[in-house]
Phi, psi and omega in degrees: 000134180285113176241134180252148180300332181279353181280138177299139185288327186271011184283145177275183184297320180295316178294326177297315179294322176298318179297313179296321178296333178286338180261327187239129177282100184290350177273349179271094185299323181296318180292319179296317179296316180296318178296317179298317179295318178297315180294321177295317178298318178298318179298316182287327186262356187301324179298328179278332183272339186223141183289327181274098184281356181273351181259163176260156178294124179282138173257114186270328183199160174237120180240139176254129179243128177241145182257000000 
C-alpha cells in the first residue's frame, strides 16, 4: 500500500483512499499506468539502487506536472 510521510498515521482505509484521490487524478488512466510502472520498476530495481535489499523504496511525495 502506498503510504506517504505527509499522510496522517491514524487514518483508516477510506480516509487513505480519499487522501490519495486528492493527490492523484484517478480518472487519468495514463498517469495511473505511468505511476504503476514507476513503482514496479522501483520495487524490482531497489536492490541494485540501494545496498540494503531488505528495505522497500520510500515514496516521499507525489507531484503532478501538467503541460
